[in-house]
Every structure is written in structure tokens, then in C-alpha cells.
C-alpha positions in Angstrom: 19.0 132.0 73.3 21.5 133.6 75.9 24.4 133.9 72.9 21.8 135.8 70.6 20.8 138.2 73.5 24.5 139.1 74.3 25.4 139.4 70.5 22.4 141.6 70.0 23.1 143.7 73.0 27.0 144.2 72.4 26.5 144.4 68.5 22.9 145.7 68.0 21.5 145.6 64.4 21.8 148.5 62.3 19.2 149.8 59.7 21.0 149.7 56.0 18.9 153.2 55.3 19.5 155.4 58.4 22.1 153.3 60.1 20.7 154.0 63.7 19.8 151.1 65.6 16.9 149.1 64.3 13.7 149.1 66.5 11.7 147.1 67.3 14.7 144.4 67.9 14.5 141.4 65.6 13.9 143.3 62.4 16.6 143.9 59.8 15.3 147.4 58.9 13.2 150.2 60.6 9.6 150.1 59.5 9.8 153.9 58.4 13.0 153.4 56.6 11.3 150.6 54.3 9.1 153.3 52.8 12.5 155.5 51.8 13.4 152.8 49.5 12.0 153.0 46.0 11.4 149.3 45.3 10.8 148.3 41.5 7.5 148.5 40.1 5.8 147.0 37.2 5.7 147.3 34.3 9.5 146.7 34.0 11.7 145.5 31.0 11.5 141.7 30.1 15.2 141.9 29.7 17.0 143.7 32.6 13.9 144.7 34.7 14.2 148.3 35.0 11.0 150.1 35.1 9.2 151.5 31.9 7.0 154.1 31.2 4.0 152.1 29.6 2.8 148.4 29.8 3.3 148.1 26.0 7.0 148.8 26.3 8.4 145.0 26.0 12.0 146.6 26.6 13.7 149.6 27.8 15.5 151.9 25.8 19.0 150.7 27.0 18.0 146.9 26.2 16.7 148.0 22.7 19.8 149.6 21.8 22.4 147.3 23.3 22.7 143.5 22.4 22.0 141.3 25.7 23.3 137.7 25.8 21.9 137.1 29.1 18.4 135.7 29.5 16.9 138.3 31.8 17.4 139.7 35.5 15.6 141.5 38.1 16.4 144.2 40.9 15.2 144.8 44.3 15.0 148.7 44.1 15.7 151.9 42.2 19.3 153.0 42.4 18.4 157.0 44.2 20.2 158.6 46.9 18.9 156.3 49.9 19.9 153.2 47.8 23.3 154.7 46.8 24.1 155.6 50.1 23.6 152.1 51.6 25.5 150.5 48.9 28.7 152.8 49.6 28.3 152.2 53.5 28.5 148.4 52.7 31.4 148.7 50.5 33.5 151.2 52.1 32.4 151.3 55.5 32.1 147.5 56.2 28.5 147.6 56.9 28.1 144.0 55.6 24.9 143.4 57.9 23.1 145.4 55.5 23.3 142.4 53.1 21.2 140.5 55.4 18.1 142.7 54.7 18.9 142.8 51.1 19.3 139.0 50.5 16.2 138.6 52.5 14.2 140.9 50.5 15.4 139.5 46.9 14.2 135.9 48.1 10.8 137.3 49.6 10.0 139.2 46.4 11.6 137.0 43.5 11.9 133.6 45.2 9.4 131.9 42.7 10.7 133.8 39.9 14.5 132.5 40.7 13.2 129.0 41.1 11.5 129.2 37.8 14.9 129.9 36.1 16.1 126.4 37.2 19.8 127.6 37.6 22.4 125.3 39.1 24.5 127.7 40.8 24.7 131.6 41.9 27.9 133.2 40.7 28.8 136.9 42.3 30.4 139.0 40.0 34.5 139.2 41.2 36.2 142.0 42.5 39.7 142.7 41.5 42.0 140.6 44.2 43.6 144.1 45.2 40.2 145.3 45.7 39.0 142.5 48.0 42.2 142.7 49.7 41.5 146.3 50.4 38.0 145.8 51.6 38.3 142.4 53.0 35.2 141.0 51.3 33.1 141.0 48.2 29.6 142.1 48.9 28.4 140.4 45.7 29.6 137.1 47.1 28.0 137.6 50.7 24.8 138.5 48.9 25.1 135.5 46.8 25.4 133.4 49.9 22.5 134.9 51.9 20.4 134.4 49.0 21.8 130.9 48.3 21.3 129.9 52.0 17.3 130.9 51.9 16.5 129.1 48.6 18.9 126.2 48.8 21.1 127.2 45.7 24.8 126.5 46.0 27.3 129.5 45.5 30.2 129.1 43.2 32.4 132.1 43.6 35.1 130.5 41.6 33.5 130.3 38.3 34.4 133.9 37.3 37.6 135.5 37.6 38.6 139.2 37.6 41.4 139.4 35.4 42.3 143.3 35.4 41.6 146.3 37.5 39.6 148.6 35.1 39.5 152.5 34.9 36.3 153.7 36.6 33.0 153.6 34.9 31.3 156.7 35.7 31.6 159.0 32.9 31.7 156.2 30.2 28.6 155.5 27.8 27.2 152.2 27.5 29.8 151.2 24.7 32.7 152.7 26.5 31.6 150.8 29.7 31.4 147.4 27.8 34.8 147.9 25.9 36.4 148.9 29.2 35.3 145.2 30.8 36.0 143.3 27.8 38.9 141.3 28.9 38.3 142.1 32.8 36.6 138.5 33.2 37.2 135.0 32.4 35.6 131.7 32.7 37.5 130.3 36.2 36.9 126.7 37.7 33.9 125.5 36.2 31.6 122.8 37.8 30.5 119.6 36.0 27.0 119.8 34.6 26.0 123.4 35.1 24.0 124.9 32.4 22.2 127.6 34.2 23.6 130.1 36.1 22.4 133.2 38.1 25.1 136.2 38.6 24.7 138.3 41.6 25.8 141.8 41.9 24.8 144.9 44.3 24.1 147.4 41.2 23.1 147.0 37.8 23.5 150.5 35.6 24.1 150.0 31.7 24.4 146.3 32.0 27.9 146.3 30.6 29.4 144.3 33.8 26.7 141.6 33.9 26.9 141.3 29.8 30.8 141.1 30.0 30.1 138.2 32.6 27.8 136.9 30.9 29.8 136.7 27.9 32.6 135.2 29.7 30.5 132.5 31.1 29.1 131.7 27.7 32.6 131.2 26.2 32.8 128.2 29.0 29.8 126.8 27.3 27.2 128.1 30.2 23.9 127.8 28.1 21.9 130.2 30.2 22.9 133.3 32.3 20.4 135.0 34.5 21.2 137.7 37.2 19.8 139.6 40.4 21.0 142.7 41.8 20.0 144.7 44.9 19.9 148.4 42.8 19.2 149.2 39.2 19.6 152.5 37.4 16.9 154.4 35.6 16.3 153.6 32.0 18.3 155.9 29.4 
């Protein structure tokens, strides 16, 4: 009780949206700031989980146009200004504590679905070693650990390796993004008996990163690959 009290006193919890001290204490986000996040709503694409305009649409335009080798995936919120600012603060201002909220929210929303995936491990999308050294952490790995702790699923960061530092994805079309990532990932240290894997990342936009990771894992004979993300871009 006392150590927790003093930690909270010295390092009060900050809101992942407004970055102010969260009140009332004990929460992971300001009650009013929850309303500022655009949580993904049904109907969604059966493959990537992006919102679609009609319940009659099985797949978004992106997933119709581009081959997906992963099974399917889901994200928590739409990638807008509030979500983008929060992700940037995590990555570039070391606001790792925000991942406590996002991990908890993903488990609350998708816990049953995640269990139905029957995956053996959670695999965070790796960052290049130079970027990890610069930042001091991989946000996807921390998020995977938060989810794994809550749902009792092992986390295996060593199953994927980032081989090269790719050029910025911004400004590239989906085909260009995938080509940019073709040789960026490879399978690393595999675990015996693993057939199903859930990839974990902070942002899903065109799906190029998840697709490149999936292909690397499938080359290593992983049968089923799913994904979870905090944010997802709008359909193209």
C-alpha cells in the first residue's frame, strides 16, 4: 500500500490523450478523454478490422485490392489526430505508461476474440536495433507484454527479426510500402510446437508491415497469423 502511494505521489499517472494528471486517481485515462478517442465501431472489414460503410461489405477496399496472408486482425481506435498525438508521445517522448491503458482496453474489448484465435504466442513487430537503441524500447513489445499478462499468453519477441532499417513509409502507396518491407523482416528463434501467432503493433495503416511479418513467419512454417493494433487507418 505505502510503496504504491509514494510512487503515485512522486510519479502521478498521466492521461494518454491530454497528458495531464489523471483524476480521479486509480484510473488510466481521464473520463472525459475517453470520449475523445474514436473507438472502432461495427461494421468492420472481416480481414483487417477497418470500419466499412455498410454491413453488406465483407472487406474494405484495401483488403479487396491487396492479398492478405494473415487470418485477420483487430484494432482499438481509428487513427486520427488524438490517437496520432498519443502514439507519437509514446514513441518519441518515452510515455510508455500510456500503453497500460491501451493494453487494458484491447483486452477488455477483444479478450474473447483473442482467446478464440487460439494463438500460442504474441509476437511484437520488431523495430530496427538502431531505433531501439535510440528510443530505449519497442512500444509493440511493451504492448504485447501488457496483453499477455492479462490474458495469460506467452510473449516471444525473438520470433521476428528486423534485418534492415527501411526508408520512411509515409508517401508510399501500398505496393511501394510492401516492396520497401520485403526483406526487412525474417523469422528469428522459433519455439517448438507453435502453430498460431498474434502479431502486435501500435499502428496499422495499409497493412504492409503486418503482411511482411506474416510472410516471414509463414516461411518458418507458422500456420496461422493474426494481429492486434492500437490504431488503424481509415479505408482507402
